[in-house]
C-alpha positions, 0 to 999 in steps of 0.5 A: 779734434784728434785724440792726442790733442784732447788728452793734452787739453785735459792734463792729469793735474786737473783730474778729480774724483767725485764720489756722491753719497746715496741720496745725492740728486744733482738734478735737484742741486742736492749734492754731498759726498767726497772729492779727491784731487787725483794728482795730489791726493788732497780730498774733502767732504762736501755737503753742497754744490758750492762746497764742491766748487770751492774745493775745486777752485782752491786746488786749481788756484794752488796749482796755478800759484805753484806753477808760477813760483817754479818759473824763472823770472823773465831774463833769468833763464840760465843766463851767465851760467855757461861753463866750458869752452867758448 
């Protein structure tokens, strides 16, 4: 896959920073730390892998819902707003 395609496949809106606490052992499923959504700055401490995944899921769901709300309903894409000479 060309580099420009991989960048498009990984939008910044889906970027997170995960900072693990000392003693976290992902290979043993011992996870604790802090996670931050890169674009919005929303962040949360987590004490387990399920808590980390729940935060990721909430943020991504919120982004999808926001994107759906910003799209005009079908058939409402500016129809009937023409101003000027025909």
